[in-house]
C-alpha positions, -999 to +999 in steps of 0.1 A: -002-001-001+013+035-004+002+067-002+019+095-023+047+071-027+055+073+010+050+033+019+032+021+055+049-009+065+030-039+075+051-048+103+063-024+132+097-026+135+127-021+160+158+006+153+186+026+166+184+062+155+221+076+145+225+109+131+185+103+120+167+139+119+173+171+105+157+188+134+184+180+159+206+210+159+172+236+147+169+265+162+134+278+174+110+292+153+103+329+168+069+345+147+075+381+143+042+386+153+026+396+186+008+359+200-014+357+233+001+342+261-011+306+265-034+299+297-012+293+328+000+257+327-002+254+291+030+258+268+028+284+237+016+265+209+051+278+188+072+264+210+066+231+198+074+242+160+109+237+151+121+250+117+151+233+098+168+237+066+198+221+047+211+244+018+237+235-005+253+250-034+279+229-055+301+226-085+314+196-094+338+187-125+348+151-130+367+132-161+366+098-170+384+082-198+361+070-228+333+098-221+333+132-224+336+155-194+313+165-163+308+202-148+278+201-126+259+230-108+235+225-086+216+235-056+199+215-029+174+227-005+157+209+023+131+219+047+115+207+076+096+210+104+095+190+138+062+192+155+066+180+195+076+172+223+044+157+234+050+139+271+073+119+242+054+118+211+063+142+181+065+143+142+087+154+114+084+160+077+108+172+050+107+181+015+137+180-006+144+198-039+175+200-062+177+215-095+207+218-122+220+254-128+249+238-149+236+211-166+266+192-185+267+163-170+244+130-170+224+127-141+222+089-139+198+058-153+158+061-156+142+093-167+164+112-143+177+151-159+195+160-175+199+134-194+231+128-218+244+095-223+282+097-231+287+125-207+302+116-172+281+111-147+273+130-112+248+116-098+225+151-087+196+145-107+172+174-106+141+165-082+114+175-059+099+153-033+090+142+002+125+133+020+116+122+052+075+123+070+076+103+106+058+098+141+079+096+170+081+083+202+111+087+224+113+091+259+136+073+287+160+052+264+135+040+239+126+047+203+101+041+178+095+056+148+068+048+119+073+067+082+101+080+056+133+085+073+169+085+072+188+056+084+221+055+092+239+021+114+276+025+125+303+039+100+278+036+071+293+007+051+265-013+052+235+011+061+235+050+054+220+078+036+244+086+007+246+121+023+272+136-001+253+134-027+225+161-030+199+138-030+201+118-003+187+079+004+158+073+027+138+041+042+099+038+041+105+019+076+096+015+112+119+011+139+123+004+177+152+008+196+164+004+233+198+021+247+213+034+276+249+042+287+259+004+282+246-010+247+221-006+225+196-029+208+176-021+175+156-035+147+143-018+114+120-036+088+116-015+052+101-022+027+114+004+002+145+025+001+144+061-019+173+062-043+196+094-049+182+093-082+151+110-070+115+112-080+115+115-120+139+083-124+113+059-119+111+018-116+144+005-092+162+035-100+137+058-080+134+027-053+148-004-039+117-024-027+112-054-010+120-066+024+148-056+046+157-064+082+181-043+102+190-055+132+220-040+156+231-045+189+266-030+208+278-033+239+305-007+258+329-026+276+361-017+298+380-024+268+359-003+240+326-012+219+320-042+206+290-049+183+274-069+158+243-070+130+224-088+108+211-073+075+182-094+056+180-077+025+155-091-001+150-066-032+121-077-051+120-055-080+163-056-091+173-089-096+211-076-103+206-075-063+180-096-054+183-115-015+215-106+003+222-114+037+248-101+063+263-110+091+290-091+111+303-080+144+326-053+145+349-036+177+366-003+190+393-002+208+415+026+215+425+035+179+421+002+169+387-006+144+381-041+136+350-059+117+340-090+100+314-105+080+295-133+063+270-125+029+253-150+012+226-146-013+216-151-051+211-127-074+212-124-114+249-131-115+252-156-091+220-177-079+237-192-045+270-172-035+281-162-003+315-143+004+335-125+031+342-088+044+370-079+067+381-045+076+409-030+100+422+001+105+447+020+128+450+060+142+480+076+156+473+106+171+500+135+174+503+168+171+507+170+138+477+153+128+461+124+129+474+098+105+457+060+100+468+029+084+439+008+072+422-026+048+393-025+037+387-064+019+360-077+005+357-105-016+341-116-052+300-113-050+300-088-013+278-065-021+264-033-004+235-019-021+225+007+009+261+013+017+270+058+013+294+040-012+314+074-018+334+068+020+348+039+006+378+030-016+381+061-029+363+093-034+365+094-072+341+063-071+358+041-092+341+008-081+308+020-070+293+001-091+303-033-080+299-018-046+263-017-048+260-053-068+253-034-100+279-049-123+296-079-105+307-102-139+327-076-161+364-093-148+362-083-114+377-102-082+369-083-051+386-054-039+417-051-017+425-013-002+451-002+017+447+032+027+473+060+042+451+085+058+458+123+074+435+145+090+449+183+110+426+205+118+436+243+134+452+253+100+455+290+094+420+302+083+402+282+107+413+252+077+410+219+086+430+196+061+427+155+051+444+134+027+440+102+016+468+072-005+451+041-019+458+013-032+436-013-049+434-048-059+418-078-066+410-101-030+441-126-039+462-094-051+468-106-077+457-075-106+461-041-098+428-024-105+446+011-095+458+038-072+445+072-060+450+100-040+425+124-023+426+158-007+400+179+009+399+213+026+371+226+053+364+258+062+339+260+090+329+300+086+305+296+119+282+271+133+252+270+104+277+281+067+303+255+057+328+254+027+343+225+014+370+220-012+377+178-027+397+162-054+403+130-059+425+111-086+420+077-095+452+063-114+431+027-131+452-001-144+442-033-165+405-026-172+401+002-149+395+046-169+415+071-152+390+091-133+398+130-121+370+151-099+371+180-083+344+196-060+334+232-047+306+236-023+291+256+002+266+242+028+244+262+050+225+247+081+198+258+106 
């Protein structure tokens, strides 16, 4: 059952909210006209209303071997209204719209605009839709939320909102969770993932529909944080992804992070597959900055269709299709990503600088896929206004093309 494309889940479900609604840091709305005081003992109605906005203008250049260069100048606005708190009950709704001021690029599959086959893809299509709309009860560590919502799990390697792109990914879902200082438990049921290609794309480009169950648990032990998850995904409108069930565990022990997972499923590429994931990184914090060395490794067939893919395997998105599960039969044999990262804040002018180096190969290291250099500069002008410059250079080997990408954006939030 759908109402204006907003799915009503057939079962209540349970899930932990991590950075999930835009109204968390909003300022209260103060009207410019005089309002008669509320009767004694009753709160003013406007104390229950909170407006939020997230506005971002972006220029992006992308060049990929074999395709025409792309230039995109886009503007995105999210406008939200939170109503509550009424003894723990609240409601939130958010509209999202993106327009292309310079449309010299291909925005993606389906009926997205701009649609320019042969040009390098920049996945920021023109779009106007209901981004979030949910009812919520939150009190004493307990959370129940039903409706269209942002869902991020752990570091978004498996479940995320694709926040880098102008149009984000949200879920038609219900979730329930409980957390305290020691542990957290959560469960989510969703029947649709509203994808980044927007309301004009149609079909599976617009949304993945099916049955999705996300289970998460974590515990704050004396030596660090440990957790586990089970993500049961069955996409019924896109057979290239099909069914993918993932079971994993992770540990944060001081500056060391470790994660292992097992996945089994079936899709158009392989009707009966299983694959492993291993991730590890160690960070050294010094006065000169933070240095991180790590490895992300997935076997052939391991897919993450709801991942915030841009955050992993390099900012050039050289393996994005394989990560999500759209291109598994093109000589691709898993991913081995060995990386070094550097980050330093408090630079002159209040700048933050980040740089990454990547070496990419097949899962068994027999084939080199390429190398990548990434750099980011961030300037926070005040609590609301932030600027960013990001560059990524991927040097492909074998069948992988060279990619260059430069992004400049300015974001305003309240």
